[in-house]
Structure formats: structure tokens, C-alpha cells
BANU-774558 format. One record per residue (C-alpha): residue number from 1; residue in one letter; x, y, z. Coordinates in pm, 1 decimal. Each point is the difference from the previous one (the first is absolute). Layout:
BEGIN
+-----+---------+----------+----------+----------+
| num | residuo |       c1 |       c2 |       c3 |
+-----+---------+----------+----------+----------+
| NUM |       A |        X |        Y |        Z |
...
+-----+---------+----------+----------+----------+
***
This chain:
BEGIN
+-----+---------+----------+----------+----------+
| num | residuo |       c1 |       c2 |       c3 |
+-----+---------+----------+----------+----------+
|   1 |       M |     42.0 |     -6.3 |     -0.4 |
|   2 |       A |     78.1 |    361.6 |     51.5 |
|   3 |       S |    207.2 |    -65.2 |    307.2 |
|   4 |       S |    349.0 |    143.0 |   -149.9 |
|   5 |       G |   -214.2 |    313.8 |    -23.1 |
|   6 |       S |    -47.9 |    -29.0 |   -417.0 |
|   7 |       I |   -272.2 |   -173.0 |   -219.7 |
|   8 |       P |     10.4 |    -53.1 |   -341.0 |
|   9 |       V |   -320.2 |    151.4 |   -171.1 |
|  10 |       S |    -65.9 |   -336.2 |   -151.9 |
|  11 |       E |    -40.5 |   -160.3 |    326.9 |
|  12 |       L |   -184.4 |    301.3 |    156.6 |
|  13 |       R |   -330.4 |   -115.5 |   -187.8 |
|  14 |       E |     38.0 |   -374.3 |    139.7 |
|  15 |       Q |     65.8 |    143.9 |    344.5 |
|  16 |       L |   -172.1 |    331.2 |     34.9 |
|  17 |       A |   -209.2 |    -83.8 |    351.1 |
|  18 |       A |    268.9 |   -143.5 |    151.1 |
|  19 |       V |    249.4 |    338.8 |    -95.6 |
|  20 |       V |   -327.7 |    201.9 |    152.8 |
|  21 |       D |     15.6 |   -159.4 |    288.0 |
|  22 |       E |    360.2 |    -20.4 |     86.5 |
|  23 |       L |     -8.3 |    406.6 |    -71.6 |
|  24 |       A |   -267.2 |     76.9 |    219.1 |
|  25 |       T |    135.4 |   -224.3 |    263.7 |
|  26 |       H |    399.5 |     81.6 |    -23.1 |
|  27 |       G |    -72.5 |    337.1 |   -173.6 |
|  28 |       K |    325.8 |     -9.2 |   -163.9 |
|  29 |       A |     24.6 |     85.8 |   -390.9 |
|  30 |       I |     58.6 |   -262.7 |   -259.2 |
|  31 |       K |    178.6 |     56.3 |   -325.5 |
|  32 |       L |   -174.0 |    -68.7 |   -291.9 |
|  33 |       T |    257.9 |   -151.0 |   -303.1 |
|  34 |       R |    -12.7 |    -71.0 |   -371.3 |
|  35 |       H |    257.6 |   -157.5 |   -142.0 |
|  36 |       G |    178.7 |     18.2 |    312.6 |
|  37 |       Q |      2.9 |    372.3 |     -0.9 |
|  38 |       P |   -215.7 |    163.6 |    230.7 |
|  39 |       V |   -311.5 |    195.3 |   -151.2 |
|  40 |       A |   -201.6 |     74.7 |    320.0 |
|  41 |       V |    -62.9 |     -7.9 |    356.9 |
|  42 |       L |   -312.9 |   -131.4 |    213.3 |
|  43 |       M |    -42.4 |    107.2 |    339.9 |
|  44 |       G |   -241.7 |    -39.4 |    250.2 |
|  45 |       Y |   -244.1 |    283.4 |    112.3 |
|  46 |       Q |    150.2 |     56.0 |    347.7 |
|  47 |       A |    370.5 |     53.9 |   -156.3 |
|  48 |       F |   -181.3 |    219.8 |   -271.2 |
|  49 |       E |   -138.4 |    232.5 |    262.4 |
|  50 |       A |    340.7 |     16.6 |    186.7 |
|  51 |       L |    156.9 |     98.4 |   -294.3 |
|  52 |       L |   -260.8 |    253.1 |    -86.9 |
|  53 |       D |     78.7 |    129.3 |    353.7 |
|  54 |       D |    411.5 |     28.4 |    -50.0 |
|  55 |       F |    -86.7 |    210.7 |   -327.2 |
|  56 |       D |   -239.7 |    252.3 |    158.5 |
|  57 |       D |    279.9 |     28.0 |    301.0 |
|  58 |       A |    271.6 |     20.5 |   -235.8 |
|  59 |       D |   -182.3 |    312.0 |   -186.3 |
|  60 |       D |    -66.9 |    146.8 |    326.8 |
|  61 |       Y |    362.0 |    -31.6 |     49.5 |
|  62 |       R |     82.9 |    125.2 |   -287.6 |
|  63 |       A |   -215.5 |    313.6 |     48.4 |
|  64 |       L |    116.9 |     84.4 |    351.1 |
|  65 |       A |    364.0 |    -18.3 |   -153.4 |
|  66 |       E |    -89.5 |    221.8 |   -300.9 |
|  67 |       Y |   -183.2 |    207.5 |    291.1 |
|  68 |       D |    328.7 |     16.9 |    169.8 |
|  69 |       A |    203.0 |     71.4 |   -228.5 |
|  70 |       A |   -196.6 |    317.3 |   -119.8 |
|  71 |       E |    158.4 |    334.6 |    142.1 |
|  72 |       D |   -312.0 |    166.4 |      8.3 |
|  73 |       H |   -280.2 |   -206.9 |    186.7 |
|  74 |       D |   -267.8 |    317.2 |    -79.9 |
|  75 |       T |    -92.8 |    -93.3 |    406.0 |
|  76 |       I |   -238.1 |    256.0 |    178.8 |
|  77 |       P |    104.7 |     19.8 |    371.8 |
|  78 |       W |   -308.1 |   -153.5 |    238.4 |
|  79 |       E |    -65.5 |    306.8 |    156.6 |
|  80 |       V |    -90.7 |    174.5 |   -346.6 |
|  81 |       V |   -218.9 |   -312.4 |    -64.9 |
|  82 |       K |   -148.8 |     71.0 |    323.0 |
|  83 |       R |    -82.4 |    316.6 |    -49.6 |
|  84 |       D |   -180.9 |     -1.3 |   -320.3 |
|  85 |       L |   -234.9 |   -281.5 |    133.3 |
|  86 |       G |    -65.9 |    184.5 |    281.2 |
|  87 |       I |    101.8 |   -255.4 |    236.3 |
|  88 |       A |    322.5 |    175.7 |    129.4 |
+-----+---------+----------+----------+----------+
***
């Protein structure tokens, strides 16, 4: 089966249910190959969600780094905000 972490596409057709069960149970990705070359990756839903979370985190870190690198942050002092909102 896909114990090595990869499976030929031709075998996937015959083993799809077992592969999906393995992905759902173990959450690891399985590389699909054609003629010995990687062509795609299958992963469990939880692994996919975790990957999306990682991408979101990376975007947040990148935005923070860009903000920190900017010379002018265009910020408004807290005292001015409170005064403008009438809560000072």
C-alpha cells in the first residue's frame, strides 16, 4: 500500500478506500507517482486545515515584518484617538 509515503496512480484506483482511511487516520500526506515521478499529493483534511493555518500564520508574520520595516507607520497617538472619539 502507501506505507512508503507514495503510491503509483495506477494502484490508487484499486486502493482508494484504504488510502483515504490511512489519510484520515494518520493525517500524513501521500505522494502520487506516475512512471516513478511525483505528480500529485493527497492529504487528510486535518492536515490540509493545518497547512492553511500555517499559510495564514506566514502571511501574518510577513505583514508584521513589512509593517516593522516601514519607516513611517502612520499611527495616531492614543490620546488623540480618545479625544476624537469623545472618550478622553
